[in-house]
C-alpha positions in Angstrom: -10.5 13.0 -6.3 -7.3 14.8 -5.8 -4.6 12.2 -6.5 -1.9 14.4 -5.0 -3.6 14.5 -1.6 -2.4 12.2 1.1 -4.8 9.6 2.4 -4.7 11.2 5.9 -5.8 14.5 4.3 -8.5 13.0 2.1 -10.1 11.3 5.1 -9.1 13.9 7.7 -7.1 11.4 9.8 -5.0 12.3 12.8 -2.9 9.3 13.8 0.3 9.4 15.7 2.3 6.2 15.8 4.2 7.5 18.9 0.9 7.3 20.8 1.1 3.5 20.7 3.5 1.9 23.1 6.3 -0.3 21.7 4.9 -3.4 23.3 1.4 -2.7 21.8 2.7 -1.9 18.4 2.4 -4.4 15.6 3.4 -4.4 11.9 -0.1 -3.3 11.0 0.3 -0.1 12.9 3.5 0.6 11.0 1.9 -0.2 7.6 -1.1 2.0 8.5 1.1 4.9 9.5 3.0 4.7 6.2 -0.2 4.1 4.2 -2.0 7.3 5.4 1.1 9.3 4.4 0.7 8.1 0.7 -1.1 9.7 -2.2 -3.4 7.7 -4.5 -0.6 7.5 -7.1 1.8 6.1 -4.5 -0.4 3.1 -3.6 1.2 -0.2 -4.6 -0.2 -3.7 -5.0 0.7 -4.6 -1.4 -1.2 -1.6 -0.1 -4.3 -2.1 -2.2 -4.4 -5.8 -1.4 -4.2 -5.1 2.3 -6.8 -2.3 2.1 -9.3 -4.6 0.4 -8.6 -7.4 2.9 -8.9 -5.0 5.9 -11.8 -3.1 4.2 -10.0 0.2 4.7 -10.5 3.3 2.4 -12.4 1.1 0.0 -13.3 3.9 -2.4 -9.5 4.4 -3.0 -8.7 0.7 -2.9 -11.3 -0.3 -5.5 -10.3 2.5 -7.9 -6.6 1.7 -7.6 -7.3 -2.1 -7.9 -9.1 -1.4 -11.2 -6.0 0.4 -12.6 -3.9 -2.6 -11.7 -6.3 -5.2 -13.2 -6.8 -3.1 -16.3 -3.0 -3.4 -16.9 -2.9 -7.1 -15.8 -6.0 -9.0 -14.8 -3.9 -11.8 -13.5 -2.0 -9.7 -10.9 -1.9 -10.4 -7.2 0.3 -9.9 -4.2 0.3 -13.5 -3.0 -1.1 -15.4 -5.9 -2.3 -14.9 -9.5 -5.6 -13.1 -9.9 -5.8 -12.3 -6.1 -6.7 -8.7 -6.8 -9.5 -9.6 -9.1 -10.8 -12.1 -6.5 -10.7 -9.4 -3.8 -12.5 -6.9 -6.0 -15.2 -9.6 -6.7 -15.6 -10.0 -3.0 -16.0 -6.3 -2.5 -19.4 -4.9 -1.7 -21.3 -4.0 -4.8 -21.8 -0.4 -3.7 -18.1 0.2 -4.2 -18.1 -1.3 -7.7 -21.4 0.1 -9.1 -20.0 3.3 -10.6 -17.3 1.3 -12.4 -19.6 -1.3 -13.8 -19.0 -0.5 -17.5 -15.2 -0.2 -17.1 -15.1 -3.5 -15.1 -17.2 -5.3 -17.7 -14.8 -4.3 -20.4 -11.8 -5.4 -18.3 -13.4 -8.7 -17.5 -14.4 -9.5 -21.1 -10.8 -8.7 -22.2 -9.6 -10.9 -19.3 -11.6 -13.9 -20.6 -9.8 -13.5 -24.0 -6.4 -13.1 -22.4 -7.1 -16.2 -20.2 -7.1 -18.4 -23.3 -3.4 -17.6 -23.9 -2.2 -17.1 -20.3 0.6 -19.4 -19.1 -1.1 -21.1 -16.2 0.6 -23.9 -14.3 -2.4 -26.2 -15.0 -5.7 -26.1 -16.8 -7.6 -26.1 -13.5 -6.3 -22.6 -12.8 -7.5 -21.4 -16.2 -11.0 -22.8 -15.4 -11.0 -21.2 -11.9 -10.0 -17.8 -13.4 -12.7 -18.1 -16.1 -15.3 -19.1 -13.4 -14.2 -16.1 -11.3 -14.6 -13.7 -14.2 -18.0 -15.0 -15.2 -19.2 -14.8 -11.6 -17.9 -11.2 -11.4 -19.7 -10.3 -14.6 -23.0 -11.7 -13.2 -22.5 -9.8 -10.0 -22.1 -6.6 -11.9 -25.2 -7.2 -13.9 -27.3 -7.8 -10.8 -29.0 -4.8 -9.3 
């Protein structure tokens, strides 16, 4: 993948925000217009979270999400570990080619979870359960 190409060029998208009337326009249109003008390297946590929720450009979203959780498995836009949870909910076909890398990240996350400063022990358990479920999902054909 060419990380310097804009999303609109990768997916051959022609979208013109001016074609949408002011009364029909919503914040999602504005975000989408900005998103397709970004390169892979310019995607931030907000973009990736929304892409996963909206199921848009999932090949890019999953790959970028992996780079974020590799750095911090507890990261999220709205709450801790949101990104990991969204990845877990993603269709297995988008995760399959990253199975080995994700397994390594998830095993490391279980170790980091023991020392992570959660607000309560229930959150630690929920995170551990999520990681274990994710590992099982990856090992299922």
